[in-house]
All heavy atoms as an XYZ file, in Angstrom:
835
protein
N       0.803     -1.182      0.000
C       0.000      0.000      0.000
C       0.858      1.263      0.000
O       0.554      2.210     -0.701
C      -0.923     -0.048      1.223
C      -1.746      1.180      1.435
S      -3.168      1.137      0.379
C      -4.010      2.564      0.861
N       1.926      1.260      0.788
C       2.777      2.439      0.835
C       3.554      2.637     -0.464
O       3.847      3.763     -0.843
C       3.723      2.354      2.020
C       3.062      2.492      3.404
C       4.096      2.299      4.489
C       2.379      3.818      3.548
N       3.905      1.542     -1.138
C       4.591      1.662     -2.415
C       3.698      2.343     -3.446
O       4.149      3.204     -4.230
C       5.026      0.290     -2.926
C       6.128     -0.320     -2.083
O       6.839      0.456     -1.410
O       6.258     -1.558     -2.093
N       2.433      1.960     -3.451
C       1.500      2.572     -4.403
C       1.348      4.062     -4.099
O       1.315      4.894     -5.005
C       0.138      1.871     -4.302
C      -0.890      2.536     -5.151
C      -1.086      2.385     -6.476
C      -1.850      3.503     -4.715
N      -2.098      3.167     -6.909
C      -2.605      3.888     -5.836
C      -2.158      4.067     -3.484
C      -3.623      4.807     -5.784
C      -3.192      5.000     -3.426
C      -3.913      5.350     -4.563
N       1.259      4.424     -2.840
C       1.117      5.814     -2.441
C       2.369      6.616     -2.805
O       2.271      7.747     -3.298
C       0.850      5.898     -0.934
C       0.545      7.288     -0.383
C      -0.709      7.858     -1.012
C       0.414      7.234      1.129
N       3.544      6.009     -2.603
C       4.790      6.696     -2.954
C       4.897      6.879     -4.463
O       5.301      7.946     -4.931
C       5.991      5.911     -2.423
C       7.300      6.613     -2.667
C       8.487      5.809     -2.152
O       8.333      4.657     -1.748
N       9.644      6.423     -2.171
N       4.545      5.868     -5.250
C       4.578      5.987     -6.709
C       3.584      7.039     -7.194
O       3.896      7.832     -8.094
C       4.276      4.633     -7.345
C       5.390      3.634     -7.221
C       5.004      2.279     -7.813
O       3.974      2.215     -8.516
O       5.737      1.322     -7.559
N       2.411      7.054     -6.609
C       1.413      8.056     -6.987
C       1.894      9.463     -6.644
O       1.724     10.396     -7.430
C       0.074      7.760     -6.281
O      -0.305      6.404     -6.522
C      -1.011      8.682     -6.759
N       2.497      9.608     -5.467
C       3.034     10.911     -5.063
C       4.144     11.359     -6.010
O       4.185     12.523     -6.424
C       3.537     10.840     -3.631
C       4.181     12.121     -3.172
C       5.493     12.351     -2.959
C       3.523     13.353     -2.914
N       5.709     13.634     -2.578
C       4.493     14.293     -2.539
C       2.195     13.767     -2.966
C       4.190     15.603     -2.226
C       1.897     15.071     -2.639
C       2.888     15.979     -2.271
N       5.062     10.462     -6.376
C       6.147     10.804     -7.300
C       5.594     11.158     -8.682
O       6.075     12.094     -9.332
C       7.151      9.660     -7.397
C       7.989      9.544     -6.139
O       8.154     10.503     -5.401
N       8.517      8.342     -5.889
N       4.577     10.411     -9.135
C       3.978     10.732    -10.430
C       3.266     12.082    -10.380
O       3.320     12.861    -11.349
C       2.996      9.638    -10.841
C       3.671      8.354    -11.264
C       2.676      7.245    -11.549
O       1.456      7.483    -11.436
O       3.124      6.140    -11.887
N       2.633     12.403     -9.277
C       1.968     13.698     -9.122
C       2.994     14.829     -9.116
O       2.774     15.892     -9.710
C       1.131     13.718     -7.850
N       4.138     14.607     -8.451
C       5.191     15.624     -8.448
C       5.746     15.831     -9.852
O       5.961     16.969    -10.281
C       6.327     15.217     -7.498
C       6.017     15.437     -6.051
C       7.232     15.372     -5.127
C       8.216     14.297     -5.459
N       9.272     14.123     -4.451
N       6.004     14.737    -10.582
C       6.504     14.847    -11.952
C       5.496     15.554    -12.848
O       5.866     16.388    -13.683
C       6.830     13.460    -12.500
C       8.062     12.821    -11.915
C       8.292     11.410    -12.450
O       7.643     11.031    -13.450
O       9.116     10.699    -11.863
N       4.201     15.239    -12.654
C       3.173     15.903    -13.449
C       3.117     17.395    -13.142
O       3.008     18.235    -14.044
C       1.806     15.256    -13.190
C       0.683     15.944    -13.903
C       0.533     15.797    -15.278
C      -0.212     16.746    -13.200
C      -0.497     16.440    -15.931
C      -1.238     17.387    -13.856
C      -1.389     17.236    -15.236
N       3.188     17.756    -11.861
C       3.147     19.168    -11.475
C       4.371     19.909    -12.009
O       4.260     21.052    -12.479
C       3.071     19.289     -9.955
N       5.535     19.259    -11.970
C       6.748     19.887    -12.489
C       6.651     20.090    -13.999
O       6.993     21.155    -14.518
C       7.973     19.052    -12.128
C       9.274     19.665    -12.583
C       9.749     20.839    -12.000
C      10.034     19.080    -13.595
C      10.932     21.411    -12.410
C      11.214     19.640    -14.011
C      11.656     20.805    -13.426
O      12.829     21.366    -13.841
N       6.169     19.074    -14.715
C       6.032     19.220    -16.167
C       4.958     20.250    -16.504
O       5.079     20.990    -17.481
C       5.723     17.884    -16.824
O       4.450     17.419    -16.433
N       3.914     20.349    -15.685
C       2.888     21.370    -15.888
C       3.468     22.761    -15.671
O       3.185     23.691    -16.441
C       1.716     21.120    -14.944
C       0.502     22.028    -15.121
C      -0.151     21.772    -16.464
C      -0.473     21.804    -13.997
N       4.306     22.920    -14.655
C       4.956     24.202    -14.403
C       5.869     24.589    -15.569
O       5.857     25.736    -16.015
C       5.756     24.140    -13.094
C       6.526     25.410    -12.730
C       5.561     26.505    -12.327
C       7.518     25.115    -11.631
N       6.636     23.635    -16.079
C       7.507     23.926    -17.220
C       6.691     24.302    -18.452
O       7.072     25.187    -19.217
C       8.401     22.727    -17.525
C       9.512     22.428    -16.521
C      10.285     21.191    -16.952
C      10.439     23.614    -16.383
N       5.570     23.637    -18.637
C       4.704     23.948    -19.768
C       4.138     25.360    -19.651
O       4.086     26.100    -20.640
C       3.552     22.931    -19.855
O       4.102     21.618    -19.929
C       2.673     23.190    -21.050
N       3.729     25.755    -18.449
C       3.190     27.106    -18.249
C       4.270     28.150    -18.492
O       4.022     29.187    -19.112
C       2.580     27.225    -16.839
C       1.310     26.386    -16.757
C       2.292     28.679    -16.482
C       0.724     26.276    -15.376
N       5.494     27.888    -18.045
C       6.596     28.830    -18.273
C       6.881     28.954    -19.768
O       7.056     30.066    -20.287
C       7.852     28.385    -17.493
C       9.071     29.179    -17.930
C       7.635     28.536    -16.001
N       6.908     27.853    -20.483
C       7.121     27.899    -21.935
C       5.986     28.646    -22.632
O       6.214     29.404    -23.574
C       7.239     26.478    -22.503
C       8.531     25.788    -22.171
C       9.726     26.454    -22.826
O       9.610     26.916    -23.983
O      10.770     26.530    -22.171
N       4.752     28.436    -22.155
C       3.610     29.135    -22.729
C       3.738     30.638    -22.529
O       3.480     31.423    -23.453
C       2.315     28.611    -22.097
C       1.087     29.329    -22.564
C       0.597     29.125    -23.845
C       0.414     30.195    -21.711
C      -0.531     29.780    -24.279
C      -0.711     30.857    -22.139
C      -1.195     30.651    -23.420
N       4.146     31.065    -21.335
C       4.314     32.494    -21.076
C       5.443     33.087    -21.913
O       5.341     34.220    -22.387
C       4.559     32.726    -19.585
C       3.363     32.438    -18.672
C       3.766     32.608    -17.217
C       2.189     33.324    -19.025
N       6.523     32.316    -22.110
C       7.608     32.783    -22.989
C       7.102     32.959    -24.411
O       7.421     33.949    -25.075
C       8.761     31.779    -22.987
C       9.702     31.895    -21.836
C      10.926     31.044    -22.130
C      11.383     30.289    -20.929
N      12.491     29.386    -21.215
N       6.317     31.986    -24.881
C       5.783     32.074    -26.239
C       4.852     33.263    -26.399
O       4.873     33.943    -27.434
C       5.046     30.781    -26.608
C       5.986     29.619    -26.847
O       7.188     29.864    -27.071
O       5.516     28.457    -26.828
N       4.047     33.544    -25.385
C       3.153     34.708    -25.439
C       3.968     35.996    -25.507
O       3.652     36.898    -26.290
C       2.209     34.730    -24.216
C       1.214     33.592    -24.298
C       1.485     36.057    -24.089
C       0.174     33.739    -25.369
N       5.019     36.099    -24.697
C       5.861     37.303    -24.706
C       6.541     37.475    -26.055
O       6.603     38.594    -26.587
C       6.889     37.230    -23.579
N       7.040     36.395    -26.619
C       7.692     36.473    -27.932
C       6.682     36.850    -29.003
O       6.978     37.638    -29.911
C       8.408     35.144    -28.252
C       9.618     34.974    -27.337
C       8.829     35.079    -29.710
C      10.271     33.623    -27.410
N       5.472     36.321    -28.907
C       4.441     36.647    -29.883
C       4.069     38.128    -29.820
O       3.915     38.787    -30.860
C       3.202     35.783    -29.641
C       2.107     36.063    -30.607
C       2.017     35.645    -31.900
C       0.948     36.860    -30.365
N       0.868     36.126    -32.462
C       0.187     36.873    -31.542
C       0.484     37.540    -29.256
C      -1.010     37.557    -31.643
C      -0.723     38.228    -29.363
C      -1.442     38.217    -30.536
N       3.945     38.676    -28.590
C       3.627     40.099    -28.441
C       4.750     40.957    -29.011
O       4.511     41.942    -29.726
C       3.353     40.427    -26.960
C       2.046     39.783    -26.527
C       3.330     41.928    -26.716
C       1.783     39.866    -25.044
N       6.005     40.576    -28.734
C       7.146     41.314    -29.286
C       7.139     41.263    -30.808
O       7.393     42.273    -31.475
C       8.446     40.728    -28.731
C       9.678     41.427    -29.217
C       9.999     42.686    -28.756
C      10.504     40.825    -30.148
C      11.131     43.335    -29.204
C      11.637     41.462    -30.604
C      11.951     42.726    -30.129
N       6.829     40.098    -31.367
C       6.780     39.958    -32.819
C       5.679     40.824    -33.426
O       5.862     41.418    -34.487
C       6.564     38.489    -33.183
C       6.575     38.228    -34.661
C       6.352     36.769    -34.993
O       6.132     35.959    -34.078
O       6.391     36.445    -36.189
N       4.550     40.930    -32.741
C       3.462     41.773    -33.243
C       3.871     43.243    -33.240
O       3.549     43.985    -34.171
C       2.195     41.561    -32.418
C       1.611     40.173    -32.535
C       1.368     39.759    -33.972
O       0.795     40.499    -34.754
N       1.825     38.573    -34.318
N       4.595     43.685    -32.206
C       5.098     45.056    -32.186
C       6.100     45.294    -33.319
O       6.111     46.354    -33.942
C       5.740     45.389    -30.837
C       4.755     45.776    -29.786
C       4.680     45.056    -28.614
C       3.914     46.851    -29.958
C       3.772     45.409    -27.630
C       3.005     47.215    -28.981
C       2.936     46.481    -27.809
N       6.934     44.316    -33.605
C       7.887     44.459    -34.706
C       7.167     44.515    -36.060
O       7.533     45.308    -36.930
C       8.902     43.309    -34.703
C       9.882     43.341    -33.552
S      10.919     44.812    -33.575
C      10.321     45.667    -32.145
N       6.136     43.696    -36.223
C       5.346     43.755    -37.456
C       4.661     45.104    -37.605
O       4.585     45.655    -38.708
C       4.303     42.632    -37.484
C       4.923     41.268    -37.689
O       6.085     41.201    -38.142
O       4.243     40.256    -37.384
N       4.174     45.650    -36.499
C       3.541     46.958    -36.529
C       4.549     48.054    -36.888
O       4.232     48.965    -37.657
C       2.901     47.256    -35.176
C       2.092     48.535    -35.078
C       0.869     48.453    -35.973
C       1.689     48.775    -33.643
N       5.761     47.948    -36.373
C       6.776     48.947    -36.712
C       7.188     48.842    -38.173
O       7.419     49.862    -38.827
C       7.988     48.803    -35.794
O       8.631     47.572    -36.019
N       7.257     47.632    -38.708
C       7.568     47.475    -40.134
C       6.459     48.084    -40.976
O       6.721     48.753    -41.988
C       7.789     45.987    -40.471
C       9.109     45.516    -39.887
C       7.762     45.746    -41.980
C       9.347     44.028    -40.028
N       5.219     47.890    -40.567
C       4.096     48.489    -41.276
C       4.179     50.013    -41.234
O       3.913     50.685    -42.241
C       2.780     48.002    -40.665
C       1.509     48.488    -41.330
C       1.382     47.890    -42.728
C       0.315     48.114    -40.483
N       4.566     50.564    -40.094
C       4.699     52.020    -39.979
C       5.825     52.539    -40.853
O       5.701     53.601    -41.479
C       4.949     52.402    -38.520
N       6.920     51.803    -40.941
C       8.037     52.229    -41.796
C       7.634     52.194    -43.263
O       7.969     53.102    -44.036
C       9.274     51.359    -41.517
C       9.839     51.706    -40.147
C      10.331     51.549    -42.598
C      10.946     50.796    -39.688
N       6.883     51.180    -43.660
C       6.407     51.130    -45.048
C       5.420     52.265    -45.315
O       5.366     52.789    -46.423
C       5.757     49.780    -45.346
C       6.737     48.674    -45.499
N       7.749     48.689    -46.430
C       6.876     47.510    -44.825
C       8.463     47.583    -46.326
N       7.958     46.849    -45.347
N       4.661     52.655    -44.312
C       3.760     53.793    -44.471
C       4.515     55.093    -44.633
O       4.101     55.971    -45.387
N       5.625     55.247    -43.920
C       6.454     56.442    -44.082
C       7.070     56.514    -45.470
O       7.298     57.600    -45.997
C       7.555     56.468    -43.025
C       7.129     56.826    -41.614
C       8.316     56.713    -40.675
C       6.555     58.212    -41.562
N       7.329     55.370    -46.052
C       7.889     55.342    -47.405
C       6.926     55.962    -48.398
O       7.339     56.686    -49.306
C       8.225     53.906    -47.793
C       8.940     53.823    -49.128
O       9.757     54.718    -49.414
O       8.674     52.868    -49.886
N       5.650     55.702    -48.242
C       4.672     56.262    -49.167
C       4.499     57.767    -48.950
O       4.136     58.488    -49.874
C       3.331     55.545    -49.018
O       2.786     55.794    -47.740
N       4.764     58.261    -47.731
C       4.648     59.692    -47.476
C       5.733     60.458    -48.223
O       5.490     61.522    -48.789
C       4.739     59.968    -45.953
C       4.903     61.448    -45.668
C       3.523     59.422    -45.256
N       6.944     59.909    -48.245
C       8.066     60.610    -48.869
C       8.218     60.310    -50.355
O       9.182     60.749    -50.970
C       9.376     60.250    -48.150
C       9.429     60.788    -46.754
C       9.532     59.925    -45.679
C       9.358     62.144    -46.511
C       9.570     60.415    -44.389
C       9.392     62.632    -45.227
C       9.501     61.771    -44.156
N       7.284     59.572    -50.937
C       7.423     59.261    -52.360
C       7.207     60.496    -53.234
O       7.697     60.566    -54.354
C       6.447     58.152    -52.752
O       5.119     58.606    -52.595
N       6.482     61.495    -52.742
C       6.246     62.714    -53.517
C       7.447     63.637    -53.571
O       7.515     64.522    -54.417
N       8.383     63.464    -52.687
C       9.592     64.283    -52.694
C      10.543     63.758    -53.753
O      11.077     62.669    -53.630
C      10.275     64.203    -51.327
C       9.931     65.342    -50.397
C       9.514     64.794    -49.078
C      11.128     66.211    -50.258
N      10.776     64.531    -54.765
C      11.671     64.101    -55.836
C      12.923     64.966    -55.802
O      13.008     65.993    -56.477
C      10.973     64.196    -57.189
C      11.768     63.548    -58.295
O      12.659     62.726    -57.975
O      11.518     63.867    -59.466
N      13.867     64.555    -54.977
C      15.113     65.312    -54.829
C      16.023     65.094    -56.031
O      16.834     65.949    -56.386
C      15.814     64.917    -53.517
C      14.913     65.283    -52.342
C      17.155     65.609    -53.354
C      15.408     64.816    -51.016
N      15.868     63.972    -56.696
C      16.742     63.654    -57.829
C      16.597     64.666    -58.955
O      17.581     64.979    -59.639
C      16.438     62.255    -58.339
N      15.415     65.216    -59.154
C      15.250     66.210    -60.224
C      16.022     67.485    -59.899
O      16.567     68.133    -60.803
C      13.770     66.520    -60.430
O      13.238     67.141    -59.278
N      16.105     67.838    -58.627
C      16.869     69.035    -58.247
C      18.371     68.769    -58.327
O      19.146     69.661    -58.703
C      16.495     69.481    -56.837
C      15.052     69.856    -56.702
N      14.500     70.940    -57.338
C      14.043     69.273    -56.006
C      13.226     71.022    -57.037
N      12.920     70.016    -56.225
N      18.779     67.582    -57.980
C      20.207     67.258    -58.043
C      20.679     67.163    -59.484
O      21.797     67.577    -59.819
C      20.484     65.962    -57.261
C      20.267     66.214    -55.769
C      21.898     65.447    -57.511
C      20.395     65.006    -54.905
N      19.839     66.648    -60.358
C      20.213     66.537    -61.769
C      20.312     67.898    -62.449
O      20.962     68.023    -63.493
C      19.208     65.663    -62.521
C      19.334     64.218    -62.112
O      20.382     63.781    -61.650
N      18.252     63.474    -62.279
N      19.683     68.934    -61.899
C      19.751     70.259    -62.511
C      20.998     71.041    -62.080
O      21.206     72.148    -62.562
C      18.494     71.056    -62.176
O      18.435     71.291    -60.794
N      21.817     70.479    -61.199
C      23.056     71.158    -60.790
C      24.079     71.122    -61.920
O      24.110     70.194    -62.724
C      23.639     70.471    -59.560
C      22.872     70.621    -58.252
C      23.511     69.767    -57.190
C      22.828     72.067    -57.833
N      24.948     72.123    -61.970
C      26.025     72.101    -62.974
C      26.981     70.930    -62.728
O      27.106     70.448    -61.600
C      26.756     73.439    -62.765
C      25.828     74.289    -61.978
C      24.932     73.370    -61.225
N      27.681     70.472    -63.766
C      28.561     69.311    -63.611
C      29.700     69.535    -62.607
O      30.078     68.607    -61.887
C      29.123     69.076    -65.008
C      28.263     69.837    -65.939
C      27.575     70.893    -65.160
N      30.235     70.740    -62.530
C      31.334     71.001    -61.595
C      30.853     70.865    -60.147
O      31.554     70.304    -59.294
C      31.910     72.395    -61.827
N      29.662     71.344    -59.866
C      29.112     71.271    -58.508
C      28.847     69.817    -58.124
O      29.172     69.377    -57.016
C      27.826     72.116    -58.399
C      27.158     71.918    -57.047
C      28.135     73.589    -58.629
N      28.276     69.058    -59.043
C      27.991     67.652    -58.734
C      29.278     66.847    -58.583
O      29.341     65.911    -57.777
C      27.096     67.043    -59.810
O      27.738     67.069    -61.059
N      30.347     67.213    -59.350
C      31.631     66.514    -59.208
C      32.217     66.740    -57.818
O      32.639     65.793    -57.148
C      32.610     66.992    -60.280
C      34.012     66.496    -60.057
C      34.348     65.184    -60.316
C      34.990     67.351    -59.565
C      35.639     64.727    -60.095
C      36.277     66.895    -59.345
C      36.609     65.585    -59.609
N      32.253     67.998    -57.362
C      32.819     68.285    -56.044
C      31.950     67.733    -54.917
O      32.461     67.295    -53.884
C      33.059     69.788    -55.877
C      34.279     70.257    -56.633
C      34.155     71.082    -57.734
C      35.548     69.844    -56.258
C      35.264     71.489    -58.446
C      36.671     70.251    -56.965
C      36.526     71.078    -58.060
O      37.624     71.470    -58.758
N      30.651     67.741    -55.117
C      29.766     67.188    -54.094
C      29.973     65.678    -53.957
O      29.996     65.146    -52.850
C      28.314     67.496    -54.433
N      30.153     64.999    -55.094
C      30.368     63.549    -55.019
C      31.752     63.221    -54.480
O      31.923     62.233    -53.766
C      30.160     62.909    -56.391
O      31.157     63.362    -57.288
N      32.750     64.047    -54.805
C      34.090     63.761    -54.292
C      34.182     64.053    -52.787
O      34.977     63.439    -52.080
C      35.141     64.559    -55.058
O      34.951     65.947    -54.841
N      33.382     64.976    -52.285
C      33.362     65.262    -50.858
C      32.477     64.288    -50.084
O      32.505     64.271    -48.857
C      32.874     66.688    -50.607
C      33.825     67.804    -51.023
C      33.159     69.158    -50.850
C      35.102     67.744    -50.208
N      31.691     63.482    -50.779
C      30.800     62.531    -50.112
C      29.572     63.197    -49.528
O      29.096     62.831    -48.456
N      29.054     64.186    -50.232
C      27.911     64.938    -49.728
C      26.651     64.079    -49.621
O      25.883     64.231    -48.676
C      27.647     66.142    -50.638
C      26.593     67.128    -50.157
C      27.068     67.805    -48.889
C      26.283     68.140    -51.228
N      26.477     63.158    -50.542
C      25.254     62.342    -50.493
C      25.252     61.426    -49.267
O      24.222     61.282    -48.604
C      25.111     61.529    -51.778
O      26.208     60.630    -51.899
N      26.404     60.830    -48.945
C      26.481     59.986    -47.756
C      26.292     60.814    -46.483
O      25.614     60.384    -45.547
C      27.816     59.236    -47.686
C      27.979     58.163    -48.719
C      28.571     58.692    -50.011
O      28.873     59.870    -50.125
N      28.717     57.816    -50.984
N      26.881     61.995    -46.462
C      26.758     62.853    -45.279
C      25.318     63.307    -45.087
O      24.798     63.301    -43.961
C      27.679     64.059    -45.414
N      24.658     63.676    -46.166
C      23.268     64.122    -46.047
C      22.358     62.979    -45.610
O      21.438     63.194    -44.817
C      22.789     64.711    -47.385
C      23.420     66.040    -47.727
S      23.198     67.290    -46.466
C      21.454     67.536    -46.535
N      22.610     61.782    -46.125
C      21.773     60.656    -45.705
C      21.990     60.349    -44.225
O      21.039     60.042    -43.503
C      22.049     59.430    -46.567
O      23.378     58.982    -46.386
N      23.235     60.449    -43.740
C      23.498     60.227    -42.312
C      22.807     61.283    -41.453
O      22.239     60.966    -40.404
C      24.996     60.246    -42.035
C      25.715     58.992    -42.442
S      27.398     59.025    -41.858
C      28.267     59.149    -43.385
N      22.835     62.533    -41.894
C      22.204     63.611    -41.127
C      20.695     63.422    -41.090
O      20.060     63.549    -40.038
C      22.591     64.984    -41.725
C      24.073     65.266    -41.465
C      21.715     66.096    -41.166
C      24.608     66.471    -42.187
N      20.106     63.087    -42.232
C      18.652     62.907    -42.288
C      18.226     61.732    -41.425
O      17.238     61.808    -40.678
C      18.190     62.743    -43.747
C      18.342     64.067    -44.482
C      16.751     62.253    -43.819
C      18.118     63.982    -45.967
N      18.961     60.623    -41.479
C      18.617     59.456    -40.676
C      18.767     59.762    -39.190
O      17.915     59.384    -38.371
C      19.467     58.247    -41.092
C      19.030     57.746    -42.470
C      19.370     57.128    -40.079
C      19.946     56.706    -43.056
N      19.828     60.470    -38.816
C      20.025     60.766    -37.397
C      18.955     61.720    -36.871
O      18.469     61.552    -35.757
C      21.417     61.332    -37.156
O      21.557     62.579    -37.818
N      18.562     62.699    -37.665
C      17.489     63.599    -37.230
C      16.157     62.865    -37.115
O      15.393     63.082    -36.173
C      17.362     64.767    -38.208
C      18.453     65.830    -38.121
C      18.287     66.850    -39.226
C      18.440     66.495    -36.767
N      15.896     61.969    -38.060
C      14.659     61.194    -38.006
C      14.630     60.318    -36.762
O      13.603     60.250    -36.057
C      14.522     60.326    -39.270
O      14.610     61.156    -40.421
C      13.204     59.584    -39.275
N      15.739     59.649    -36.461
C      15.795     58.822    -35.259
C      15.630     59.662    -33.992
O      14.965     59.246    -33.045
C      17.104     58.047    -35.202
C      17.200     56.846    -36.128
C      18.581     56.237    -36.054
C      16.151     55.822    -35.774
N      16.222     60.820    -33.985
C      16.092     61.679    -32.802
C      14.653     62.111    -32.602
O      14.139     62.096    -31.480
C      16.994     62.898    -32.941
C      16.895     63.796    -31.748
C      17.835     64.937    -31.824
N      17.581     65.817    -30.686
C      18.361     66.788    -30.343
N      19.448     67.022    -31.013
N      18.070     67.545    -29.327
N      13.977     62.488    -33.687
C      12.578     62.893    -33.564
C      11.701     61.719    -33.150
O      10.769     61.878    -32.369
C      12.077     63.497    -34.865
C      12.736     64.803    -35.212
C      13.007     65.126    -36.521
C      13.083     65.710    -34.222
C      13.615     66.327    -36.846
C      13.685     66.916    -34.536
C      13.955     67.224    -35.859
N      11.989     60.536    -33.666
C      11.208     59.363    -33.275
C      11.445     58.990    -31.817
O      10.523     58.591    -31.113
C      11.537     58.175    -34.182
C      10.978     58.249    -35.599
C      11.470     57.067    -36.422
C       9.474     58.296    -35.577
N      12.682     59.131    -31.347
C      12.973     58.824    -29.944
C      12.335     59.834    -29.001
O      12.040     59.511    -27.852
C      14.476     58.758    -29.701
C      15.165     57.500    -30.227
C      16.665     57.610    -30.025
C      14.632     56.272    -29.540
N      12.113     61.052    -29.472
C      11.445     62.047    -28.641
C       9.994     61.685    -28.402
O       9.388     62.133    -27.432
C      11.523     63.433    -29.289
C      12.909     64.022    -29.310
C      13.420     64.325    -27.928
O      12.672     64.750    -27.061
N      14.705     64.107    -27.710
N       9.421     60.859    -29.280
C       8.027     60.452    -29.112
C       7.873     59.380    -28.038
O       6.785     59.189    -27.503
C       7.476     59.923    -30.442
C       7.397     60.953    -31.573
C       6.956     60.283    -32.836
C       6.477     62.084    -31.192
N       8.945     58.664    -27.728
C       8.890     57.584    -26.736
C       9.122     58.192    -25.360
O      10.101     58.907    -25.145
C       9.957     56.509    -27.046
C       9.767     55.946    -28.431
C       9.924     55.418    -26.000
C      10.882     55.048    -28.866
N       8.241     57.905    -24.403
C       8.449     58.473    -23.059
C       9.700     57.882    -22.400
O      10.118     56.768    -22.695
C       7.207     58.026    -22.288
C       6.258     57.504    -23.284
C       7.012     57.187    -24.524
N      10.282     58.617    -21.515
C      11.460     58.244    -20.713
C      12.744     58.091    -21.536
O      13.687     57.503    -21.083
C      11.211     56.945    -19.916
C       9.979     56.995    -19.086
C       8.923     56.144    -19.357
C       9.874     57.897    -18.050
C       7.760     56.186    -18.584
C       8.741     57.949    -17.274
C       7.682     57.113    -17.540
N      12.793     58.621    -22.751
C      14.049     58.572    -23.505
C      14.584     59.983    -23.744
O      15.444     60.167    -24.569
C      13.855     57.886    -24.864
O      12.833     58.575    -25.596
C      13.512     56.452    -24.696
N      14.108     60.942    -23.017
C      14.551     62.315    -23.181
C      15.725     62.612    -22.249
O      15.759     63.616    -21.560
C      13.414     63.279    -22.917
C      12.267     63.068    -23.849
C      11.103     63.911    -23.441
N       9.962     63.529    -24.252
C       9.253     64.372    -24.934
N       9.527     65.661    -24.910
N       8.229     63.966    -25.651
N      16.678     61.728    -22.226
C      17.761     61.849    -21.246
C      18.818     62.865    -21.660
O      19.332     63.603    -20.850
C      18.391     60.485    -21.017
C      17.434     59.434    -20.445
C      18.142     58.098    -20.347
C      16.904     59.851    -19.103
N      19.189     62.907    -22.929
C      20.291     63.770    -23.300
C      19.892     64.913    -24.197
O      20.737     65.647    -24.695
N      18.622     65.094    -24.435
C      18.249     66.140    -25.381
C      17.169     67.042    -24.843
O      16.423     66.746    -23.974
C      17.764     65.495    -26.666
O      16.735     64.581    -26.421
């Protein structure tokens, strides 16, 4: 009789432990799923921003520059510098929208 009770108790402990591990894995999966949904939402927002800036045609203004100006601008790396400045300003403005990230600005 005691052997049966001990085996039942051990099986109940193993079941409870496996149930606890299953619940922990389930909670991890839920957290990962929520994070993935936020990432999908951010990708959707970035694609939406792409359509906003499609009306800006900077290439037509750059093509109207004289050849000497475009040569010196390309040799100085003006296009790379301007893209870095625009990206950094955009990131700064986006970070200002998030609460508790106004530490250095």
